[in-house]
N, C-alpha and C positions, 0 to 999 in steps of 0.2 A: 866447661867442666860441670859435671853434675854429681851429686852424692847418690850412691846406690847402696842400699843395704841388701846383701845377698845372703840367702840361707844355704850355706855350704857345709856338707858333712855334719849336719846337726847343729851348726853354730851360725849366728848372724855375724856377718863381716861387712864393714862399711868401706867403700872405696870412693875416691873422687876422680872420675874419668868421664870422657865423652860418652854419650849414649850409644854411639856406634862403634866403640872399641870392642873388638872381638873378645868374647869370654876367655878364650885361650890365654890372651896376653894379660888379662886381669888376674887369672889364676896363677900364672907363672911369674909375672913381673911385679905384681902388686901384692899378692898374697903368699908368695913363696911355695905354692903347690906345684912343684915341677914334675910330678909323676905323669901329668898329661903332656904329651909330646907334640911338637910342631913337626908335621911331615911335609905336606904339599901346600898347605894354605888355601886349598880350594875345596876341601871337604870330600876329597876323592879317595884318600888312603886309609882313613880311620884312626890314625895315630892319636888324634886329639879327642877321641870319643869320651864323653861324660854322660851322666844321666841328668835329665831335666824332668822332674816329676815321674821318675822311673823309666822314661823312654831314652834310648840311646840317641844322642845328638852330636853333631860335629861342632866342637867349641870354636874352631877357627872361623866358622861362618856365622856363628850366633852372636849378634850384638848384645852387649851386657844389658842394655835397656830392655831387650826382649826376654832376658833370663831373670830379671830382678824380682818378678812376682812368683817364681817357682822354687822348688826344692832342688838343689844341685848336689849331685854326688860325684866325687872324683875317685880315682883309684885309691887315694889315701883314706877315703871314707868307707871302703868296703869292709875291712876287718873290724871286728868289735872287741874291745877289751884285749887287744893284741892277739885275738884268735882269728886265723884266716878263715875265709869262707870255704865251703866244700869245693867250689870251683877253683879257688886259688890253691888248695891242697892238691887237687887233681892235676893242676897245671905243673906243679912240682913233681908229683908222682910220675907223670908221663914225660918229664923232661922236655917240656914244650919250648922254652926260650933257647935261642942260640945267641944272637946278638942282643936280643931283648928290647930293641927299640920300639917295636910295635905292640909289645905285650900289654901295656896298660889299656890301649884302645881295644885290643882283642878281648881282654877279660871284661871290660865294660860292656861290649856288645854281647858277649856270651852270657853275661849276667842278666842283661835285659831279655835275651832270648829265653833263658830258663825261668824267668819271672812270669813270662807270658805263655810258655809252653814247657811244662815240667818233664815231658818225655819226648823230646824232638827226635825225628828220624834223621838219617843222613841228609836227605834232601832238604829238610827243614833247617838243619845246621848250615848246609852249604848256602842256602838262600839268605839266611840271616847274616852270615859271616862274609858274604861276597863283597861287601864294601870295605873290608879290612884287608889290606895288603901286608904280606910278610915276605920280605926279600930273601929270607932264609928258607922259605917254603916248608914250614912245619905244619902245613894244613892237616895232614893225616893225624898228627899228634894232637892238634887243637881239637879235631873232631872226637878223638878218643877221650880226651880230658873232659869235654862237654858231656859225653855219654856217661863217664864215670861219676861226674858231679850230679847228673840227673838221677842216678841210682842211689846217691847218698841221702 
């Protein structure tokens, strides 16, 4: 076991885990940040997406030792002072979630997209979001919500 101090959602948090423990399990099991979901465990579905230094990464595949030097943001860290981001508001406006399981990962990926491309086209959105699976198939509403947030 090793001590790791992680900068998560603007706060330093210390955990005692093996260097190769996936960040997902540190977030959920050690820090109680359960908004990040376990989906496939192979980095293919996107349910576990968080930001590391602003980039969308799959936390199920990222060892905590590799994340310790960066700034980590989870779905719990997007809203500021209990105010949702424009993307989160658009998500609600367009009634995107059905079962909701993939939504944290979807929102984290879309947030990273909008940070790098403030006016994405449909093809930009489709390319960026292609690694996030939604069993309820709300892809059209996801695209609409991203466009609405881009206008905000």
